[in-house]
C-alpha positions in Angstrom: 42.2 59.5 42.5 39.3 57.7 44.2 35.9 59.4 44.3 34.8 59.5 47.9 31.3 60.5 48.9 29.4 60.6 52.1 26.3 58.4 52.5 23.7 59.4 55.1 20.9 57.2 56.5 19.3 59.7 58.9 16.0 59.6 56.8 16.1 55.8 56.4 15.9 54.4 60.0 14.6 55.6 63.3 14.8 53.9 66.7 12.4 55.6 69.1 13.6 54.7 72.6 11.3 54.6 75.6 12.9 53.8 79.0 9.8 52.3 80.5 6.2 51.5 80.0 5.3 54.6 82.0 7.2 56.8 79.5 5.5 55.0 76.6 2.1 55.4 78.3 2.7 59.2 78.5 3.6 59.3 74.8 0.4 57.4 73.9 -1.8 59.6 76.1 -0.9 63.2 77.1 1.8 63.6 74.4 -0.1 61.7 71.8 -0.4 64.5 69.2 3.4 65.2 69.3 4.2 61.5 69.3 2.0 60.9 66.3 3.5 63.8 64.3 7.0 62.2 64.8 5.8 58.9 63.4 3.9 60.5 60.6 7.0 62.4 59.6 9.2 59.3 59.7 6.6 57.3 57.7 6.3 60.1 55.1 10.1 60.0 54.8 9.9 56.2 54.1 11.9 55.4 57.3 12.1 52.0 58.8 10.7 52.7 62.3 11.5 50.8 65.5 10.0 51.4 68.9 12.4 50.0 71.6 10.8 49.8 75.1 13.1 49.0 78.0 10.8 46.5 79.7 11.5 42.8 79.5 7.9 41.9 80.5 6.6 43.6 77.4 3.0 42.6 76.5 2.6 40.6 79.7 3.5 43.7 81.8 0.9 45.7 79.9 -1.8 43.0 80.2 -1.1 42.6 84.0 -0.9 46.4 84.5 2.6 46.1 85.8 3.3 49.8 85.3 2.6 52.9 87.3 0.1 54.9 85.3 -3.7 54.9 85.1 -3.7 53.9 81.4 -5.9 50.8 81.4 -4.3 47.6 79.9 -7.0 47.2 77.2 -6.6 50.8 76.1 -2.8 50.5 76.3 -2.8 47.5 74.0 -5.4 49.0 71.6 -3.2 52.1 71.3 0.0 50.1 70.8 -1.5 47.8 68.3 -3.1 50.7 66.4 0.3 52.4 66.3 2.0 49.2 65.0 -0.5 48.9 62.1 -0.8 52.6 61.3 3.0 53.3 61.2 4.3 49.9 60.2 6.1 49.9 63.5 8.4 47.2 64.8 8.0 47.1 68.6 10.7 45.5 70.6 10.7 45.1 74.4 14.3 45.0 75.6 16.1 44.5 78.9 17.7 47.8 79.9 21.1 46.2 80.0 20.9 45.3 76.3 19.4 48.5 75.0 22.7 49.8 73.6 23.4 46.5 71.9 20.0 46.5 70.4 20.5 50.0 68.9 23.9 49.2 67.6 23.0 45.9 66.0 19.8 47.2 64.5 21.6 50.0 62.8 24.5 47.8 61.8 22.4 45.2 60.1 20.1 47.8 58.5 23.2 49.5 57.0 24.6 46.2 55.9 21.4 45.2 54.1 21.0 48.7 52.6 24.5 48.7 51.1 24.1 45.4 49.4 
């Protein structure tokens, strides 16, 4: 009889999804404390952390203030770059139509490499 066991990866990879620069802006400003706690927990668990933002313009949208909040571009970039460094964050700007594919492929390849 073959020994079968379940393997879980819920503490190994996290994909934080933001549907717009406006949503991310809110997380980096008014919800900053809660947002930071989430990333601290993931980092303490040793997770690989991805931040997927559904905005194809990415950094150029931030620099050109092509979003509907009062968060200034310089402050936005400073917060995002600090977050990248502080939490070893992999930031990806994705077209909304490819968000599902990004999530699926990121998890698939993470698992493939983890199981080698």
